[in-house]
C-alpha positions in Angstrom: 95.1 -42.9 147.9 97.0 -41.1 150.1 95.1 -37.6 149.4 91.9 -39.2 149.3 92.0 -40.6 153.2 94.3 -37.2 153.9 90.7 -35.1 152.8 88.0 -37.5 154.8 90.4 -36.8 157.6 90.0 -32.9 157.4 86.3 -33.7 156.7 85.1 -35.3 160.1 87.9 -33.2 161.9 85.3 -29.6 160.9 82.2 -31.5 161.1 82.9 -33.3 164.4 84.1 -29.5 165.7 81.3 -28.1 164.5 79.1 -29.0 166.7 81.4 -28.6 169.7 81.1 -25.0 168.7 77.5 -25.5 168.5 77.0 -27.4 172.0 79.2 -24.3 173.4 77.0 -21.6 172.5 73.8 -22.9 174.3 75.7 -22.6 178.0 75.2 -18.4 177.4 74.0 -16.5 179.8 70.8 -14.9 179.0 69.9 -11.7 181.1 67.1 -9.2 181.5 67.2 -5.6 182.3 64.0 -3.6 183.6 64.0 -0.3 184.0 61.8 2.5 186.5 59.6 4.6 183.9 58.7 7.8 184.8 63.4 8.5 185.6 63.3 9.8 188.2 64.0 13.0 189.5 64.9 14.1 193.1 66.8 17.3 194.6 70.5 17.0 196.3 72.0 18.8 199.2 72.9 22.0 196.9 75.6 24.8 197.7 73.8 27.1 195.7 70.5 29.3 196.8 69.0 27.6 194.0 67.8 24.0 194.1 69.6 21.4 192.2 68.0 18.3 191.0 69.2 15.4 189.4 67.2 13.1 186.8 67.8 9.7 185.6 67.3 6.9 183.8 68.3 3.5 186.1 68.2 0.3 184.0 68.8 -3.5 186.6 70.7 -5.9 184.9 69.6 -9.8 186.2 70.3 -12.7 185.3 66.7 -14.4 184.6 63.3 -12.6 182.6 61.5 -14.5 185.4 62.9 -12.8 187.7 62.0 -8.7 186.1 58.1 -9.8 187.7 60.2 -9.2 191.2 61.4 -6.5 190.7 58.4 -5.0 188.8 56.3 -5.6 192.1 58.9 -4.5 194.4 59.6 -1.3 192.4 58.1 1.1 194.5 60.5 0.1 197.3 64.1 0.4 195.0 62.1 3.6 193.5 62.3 5.1 197.2 65.8 3.7 198.3 67.7 5.4 194.7 65.7 8.4 196.0 67.1 8.8 199.6 70.0 8.5 198.1 70.3 11.1 195.9 68.5 13.5 198.1 71.1 13.2 200.4 74.1 13.5 198.4 76.1 16.7 197.8 76.2 18.4 194.6 80.4 18.4 194.3 79.7 13.8 194.7 76.6 14.6 192.1 78.7 16.5 189.8 81.8 14.5 190.0 82.6 11.1 187.7 84.1 9.9 190.4 81.1 10.4 193.0 78.5 9.3 189.9 80.1 6.1 190.2 80.2 5.8 193.9 76.5 7.1 193.8 75.7 3.7 191.2 77.5 1.4 193.9 75.9 2.3 196.8 72.2 2.1 194.6 73.2 -1.1 193.6 75.2 -2.4 197.3 71.8 -0.2 199.0 68.7 -2.3 196.1 70.9 -6.2 196.1 70.4 -5.7 200.1 67.0 -4.8 200.8 66.1 -7.7 197.3 67.8 -9.6 199.7 66.1 -8.4 203.3 62.4 -8.9 201.1 63.0 -12.6 199.0 65.6 -13.7 200.3 68.3 -13.5 198.0 70.2 -10.4 195.7 68.6 -10.7 192.2 70.6 -7.7 190.5 73.7 -8.0 189.2 74.6 -4.6 187.3 72.8 -1.2 188.1 73.3 1.0 185.5 72.8 4.8 185.3 71.7 4.9 181.4 70.2 9.0 181.7 72.4 11.5 184.1 71.2 14.9 184.0 71.8 17.1 186.9 71.7 20.7 187.6 
């Protein structure tokens, strides 16, 4: 009888704990990504006679899928801001890993500042360079 009671207690606690884990999974945030199409291509300040260029793919991570519509509406403004930032960079900064991260961070801050001016709140959770080519 003790074995049966112990087995029933174990069974009941395992079923209850599964219900708790199922409830926790529903709390997970959903993120959405917005990619600029086509890729962004622009020149940067070069040390050589030959003009340097950079080609990047940018993905913006937002908290809610509904925010993608807002980003699509403001795409030209955001794209122009990224192009302006990239065009002001030196060759050394474009080609170094730390410089790339500084550029990414500057783009992130600028886009959120512009979105805050336009819609009243920052939307971008993260900004990713999925392709980063330079010459």
